[in-house]
C-alpha positions as CSV (number, residue, x, y, z in Angstrom):
1,M,-20.5,216.0,135.5
2,K,-22.6,213.2,134.1
3,I,-24.0,213.6,130.5
4,G,-26.5,211.5,128.6
5,V,-25.8,211.2,124.9
6,V,-28.4,210.1,122.4
7,S,-29.0,210.3,118.7
8,D,-31.4,209.0,116.1
9,T,-34.5,208.8,118.2
10,H,-36.7,209.0,115.0
11,L,-39.9,209.3,117.0
12,S,-42.9,211.1,115.6
13,S,-45.8,212.6,117.6
14,R,-47.6,209.2,117.3
15,A,-44.8,207.2,119.0
16,K,-45.2,205.9,122.6
17,G,-42.1,207.6,123.8
18,L,-38.5,206.8,124.7
19,P,-37.4,203.5,126.2
20,S,-37.7,203.2,129.9
21,V,-34.0,202.3,130.4
22,L,-33.0,205.5,128.7
23,M,-35.5,207.6,130.7
24,E,-34.3,206.1,133.9
25,E,-30.6,206.6,133.2
26,F,-31.1,210.1,131.9
27,S,-33.0,211.1,135.1
28,K,-29.6,210.8,136.8
29,V,-27.6,213.0,134.5
30,D,-26.7,216.7,134.7
31,M,-27.1,217.3,131.0
32,I,-28.4,215.6,127.8
33,L,-26.8,216.0,124.4
34,H,-28.9,214.9,121.4
35,L,-27.1,214.4,118.1
36,G,-29.9,214.8,115.6
37,D,-32.8,213.0,113.9
38,W,-35.1,214.0,116.7
39,V,-37.9,214.0,114.1
40,S,-40.3,215.7,116.6
41,L,-39.7,218.5,119.1
42,E,-41.8,216.4,121.5
43,I,-38.5,214.4,122.1
44,Y,-37.0,217.7,123.4
45,D,-39.9,218.1,125.8
46,L,-39.5,214.5,127.1
47,L,-35.8,214.9,127.7
48,A,-36.0,218.4,129.1
49,G,-38.2,217.1,131.8
50,L,-35.2,215.1,133.0
51,A,-32.2,217.5,132.6
52,P,-31.1,220.5,130.5
53,V,-30.8,219.5,126.8
54,E,-28.5,220.7,124.1
55,G,-28.6,219.3,120.6
56,I,-28.1,219.6,116.8
57,A,-30.3,218.7,113.9
58,G,-29.9,215.7,111.7
59,N,-30.9,214.8,108.1
60,N,-34.4,213.7,109.1
61,D,-35.2,216.9,111.1
62,G,-37.4,219.7,109.8
63,Y,-37.0,223.4,109.5
64,E,-38.1,224.1,113.1
65,I,-35.5,221.8,114.6
66,I,-32.7,223.0,112.3
67,Q,-33.6,226.6,113.2
68,R,-33.6,225.9,116.9
69,F,-30.4,223.8,117.2
70,G,-28.3,224.3,114.1
71,E,-26.5,221.5,112.4
72,S,-23.2,221.5,114.3
73,K,-21.7,223.2,117.3
74,I,-19.1,223.1,120.0
75,V,-20.2,223.2,123.6
76,T,-17.9,223.7,126.6
77,L,-18.7,221.6,129.6
78,E,-16.5,221.6,132.7
79,G,-13.8,223.1,130.5
80,M,-13.9,220.4,127.9
81,R,-14.8,221.3,124.3
82,I,-17.3,218.9,122.7
83,G,-18.1,219.0,119.0
84,M,-21.6,217.9,118.1
85,I,-22.6,216.9,114.6
86,H,-25.1,214.4,113.1
87,G,-22.5,213.1,110.6
88,H,-24.6,212.8,107.4
89,A,-22.9,215.6,105.5
90,P,-21.1,214.4,102.4
91,Y,-17.6,215.4,103.3
92,S,-14.9,213.3,101.7
93,R,-13.5,211.0,104.3
94,K,-14.8,207.4,104.6
95,G,-17.5,206.7,107.2
96,T,-19.6,208.7,109.5
97,D,-16.7,209.0,112.0
98,G,-14.5,210.3,109.2
99,N,-17.2,212.9,108.4
100,A,-17.4,213.9,112.0
101,L,-13.6,214.3,112.2
102,L,-13.5,216.5,109.1
103,A,-16.3,218.7,110.4
104,F,-14.1,219.8,113.3
105,E,-10.8,219.7,111.5
106,G,-8.5,222.4,112.7
107,Q,-10.7,223.2,115.7
108,D,-9.7,222.7,119.3
109,V,-12.0,219.9,120.5
110,D,-11.6,217.2,123.2
111,C,-14.4,215.1,122.0
112,I,-16.6,214.7,118.9
113,L,-20.1,213.3,119.3
114,F,-22.0,212.2,116.2
115,G,-24.9,209.9,115.1
116,H,-26.5,209.1,111.8
117,S,-25.2,205.5,111.2
118,H,-27.0,204.0,114.2
119,Q,-23.8,202.1,114.9
120,P,-22.3,202.6,118.3
121,L,-18.6,203.6,118.2
122,M,-16.0,204.7,120.7
123,R,-12.4,205.3,119.8
124,R,-9.7,207.9,120.1
125,E,-7.9,209.6,117.2
126,N,-5.1,212.1,117.8
127,G,-6.2,212.5,121.4
128,I,-9.9,213.2,120.5
129,L,-12.6,210.9,121.8
130,L,-15.0,210.0,118.9
131,F,-18.3,208.7,120.2
132,N,-21.5,207.6,118.5
133,P,-24.2,206.4,121.0
134,G,-26.1,204.3,118.4
135,S,-29.9,204.6,118.5
136,P,-32.2,203.9,121.4
137,T,-35.2,203.2,119.1
138,D,-33.9,202.0,115.7
139,K,-31.0,199.5,115.9
140,R,-31.1,198.6,112.2
141,R,-28.4,195.8,111.8
142,E,-27.1,196.2,115.3
143,K,-27.8,193.4,117.9
144,Q,-29.1,195.9,120.5
145,Y,-30.5,199.4,121.0
146,S,-28.1,201.8,122.6
147,F,-27.4,205.3,124.0
148,G,-24.4,206.7,125.8
149,L,-23.3,208.1,129.1
150,M,-20.3,210.4,129.5
151,D,-18.5,211.7,132.6
152,I,-16.3,214.7,132.8
153,E,-14.1,214.7,135.9
154,D,-10.7,216.3,136.6
155,G,-10.3,217.5,133.0
156,K,-10.9,214.0,131.5
157,I,-13.8,212.6,129.5
158,T,-14.9,209.0,129.8
159,A,-17.8,207.4,127.9
160,R,-19.6,204.2,127.7
161,H,-22.5,202.7,125.8
162,V,-25.7,201.3,127.4
163,F,-27.0,198.4,125.4
164,Y,-30.4,196.8,125.8
165,D,-32.8,194.5,123.9
166,S,-36.2,196.1,124.1
167,K,-37.2,199.7,123.1
168,E,-40.1,199.7,125.5
């Protein structure tokens, strides 16, 4: 199973849309996971035209998005349990990755996906894959825009970032 992973799209109804590189890559996936800060449900419609979409809300999402998706969840795909959270909640561990870990502490997960910081990250801690795709539209201090691709095969999850220079 091939999964597109995205966070922090921060697009309003006035925006042009999502970057062409993301749209092209996500047209080849089986599922898309959005990790919050959609800002507009029009992003859902754009992505849902490519593949089934699951997501959670972030700190910049309004009531409608929070009600539709919730603020955290665990999805099971191909037998793998994937925790999804934006990462902004003020838990007590340092960094967005620390917040993401604490959000699923004591729960049986194989992978935790999170956003919020706009900083791409991929590492393993205690056998759990932690993955932040970065942002496809708001790179902040990063050199490039980014999103993620994950594969689940034979009971294993692998992930990689896709980096690019233009958000067109």
